[in-house]
Structures are given as structure tokens and as C-alpha cells.
Wavefront OBJ file of the C-alpha trace (Angstrom):
o trace
v -0.268 3.116 12.240
v -2.757 5.010 14.345
v -6.267 3.950 15.260
v -7.852 6.530 12.917
v -5.958 5.185 9.901
v -6.750 1.580 10.810
v -10.423 2.494 11.212
v -10.376 4.170 7.780
v -8.952 0.993 6.252
v -11.561 -1.146 8.022
v -14.295 0.641 6.033
v -13.183 -1.403 3.025
v -14.966 -4.722 3.569
v -13.050 -6.394 0.744
v -9.744 -6.012 2.579
v -10.495 -9.227 4.452
v -10.798 -11.096 1.156
v -7.484 -9.948 -0.262
v -4.038 -11.404 -0.357
v -1.222 -9.228 -1.567
v 2.387 -9.727 -2.351
v 4.894 -7.766 -0.344
v 4.802 -4.153 -1.509
v 7.026 -1.594 0.117
v 6.742 2.093 -0.637
v 9.380 4.398 0.746
v 10.508 7.955 0.096
v 13.116 6.601 -2.273
v 10.962 4.352 -4.410
v 8.942 1.169 -4.664
v 10.020 -2.446 -4.329
v 7.678 -5.260 -5.283
v 8.856 -8.774 -4.528
v 7.062 -10.548 -7.359
v 6.330 -14.246 -7.273
v 6.684 -14.556 -3.513
v 3.300 -14.170 -1.771
v 3.862 -12.836 1.723
v 0.147 -12.270 2.455
v 0.887 -8.789 3.695
v 0.993 -5.288 2.330
v 3.737 -3.148 3.770
v 3.718 0.553 3.103
v 6.623 2.421 4.558
v 6.868 6.199 4.518
v 10.574 6.190 5.373
v 13.100 3.564 6.478
v 12.724 4.510 10.138
v 8.922 4.682 10.346
v 6.541 1.954 11.472
v 5.386 -0.484 8.804
v 1.725 -0.917 7.969
v 1.109 -4.623 7.611
v -2.331 -5.847 6.621
v -2.820 -9.607 6.618
v -5.129 -10.545 3.815
v -6.151 -13.924 2.371
v -6.448 -13.506 -1.776
v -4.619 -11.306 -4.337
v -7.100 -11.905 -7.177
v -9.880 -9.885 -5.538
v -7.865 -6.704 -5.418
v -9.481 -4.478 -8.040
v -7.153 -1.503 -7.908
v -4.539 -0.090 -5.608
v -3.074 3.337 -6.224
v -0.243 4.562 -4.076
v 0.563 8.216 -4.574
v 3.579 9.853 -3.042
v 5.335 12.968 -4.276
v 8.647 11.292 -3.507
v 8.023 8.259 -5.714
v 10.058 8.258 -8.881
v 8.571 7.887 -12.351
v 10.181 4.430 -12.483
v 8.410 3.425 -9.272
v 5.052 4.636 -10.570
v 5.662 2.780 -13.850
v 6.335 -0.429 -11.949
v 2.988 -0.018 -10.147
v 1.272 0.423 -13.513
v 2.410 -3.075 -14.566
v -0.222 -4.582 -12.258
v -3.627 -4.472 -14.031
v -5.558 -5.487 -10.907
v -4.467 -2.471 -8.902
v -7.697 -0.353 -9.058
v -10.101 -0.439 -6.072
v -8.849 1.840 -3.390
v -6.384 4.657 -3.113
v -3.843 5.304 -0.422
v -2.244 8.698 -0.432
v 1.020 8.908 1.411
v 1.851 12.551 1.995
v 5.549 13.272 2.035
v 6.796 14.229 5.466
v 3.741 12.974 7.365
v 3.652 10.136 9.863
v 1.557 7.019 9.129
v -1.130 8.469 11.420
v -1.532 11.313 8.929
v -2.039 9.076 5.896
v -5.288 9.735 4.058
v -7.022 6.578 2.938
v -9.581 7.409 0.278
l 1 2 3 4 5 6 7 8 9 10 11 12 13 14 15 16 17 18 19 20 21 22 23 24 25 26 27 28 29 30 31 32 33 34 35 36 37 38 39 40 41 42 43 44 45 46 47 48 49 50 51 52 53 54 55 56 57 58 59 60 61 62 63 64 65 66 67 68 69 70 71 72 73 74 75 76 77 78 79 80 81 82 83 84 85 86 87 88 89 90 91 92 93 94 95 96 97 98 99 100 101 102 103 104 105
């Protein structure tokens, strides 16, 4: 992940107070390893791209997380919707763009 994207993420002060389970988003779908806290969020654009790993200390403080990707299936989006706490910040992963091009809103 490039410096610009990391700087954009650093604007969210609450990131340091969060602890997430392992979440991997790829062009083919979404895998959430429930029940196994890994204290990292991994967002992957494609199997061969660099992972974004954010080390965070507490899952409960995450208000909302929306991950939007044109390549995500309806099933993947539905699995995201099962998590009621996912509401505080939005990461848009644009299909075909490198992690440096991710827009963090």
C-alpha cells in the first residue's frame, strides 16, 4: 500500500482503537474467518497484489466498515451485511486499480 493510502487511513483516529478479525476481499469474493481474531484487516485486490494489513487492538469499537468492489458477488456483500458493527468508514476498492489507487473515504 502506498504512502498516500496509508496517510488517508491515518486520518481515522479510531483505527488505533480497533481490533478486527481477518477479512480478505479479492476480485472473486469475500472470506471472513469468524471466531478467530487475527488483530489484522487484510484487504486484497487480487491474489497477486500486496496485502493491506492494519494492526488494531479492539473489534467492538468498529462502528461501520463498508467495502465496495464491483467484482464482489451479491453473496459476498450479503456476508458483509451480517456484521451490524460495520458502519464507520468506507473503503472503496476500484476494480483493476492497484492498492495505491484505493480511495479511502
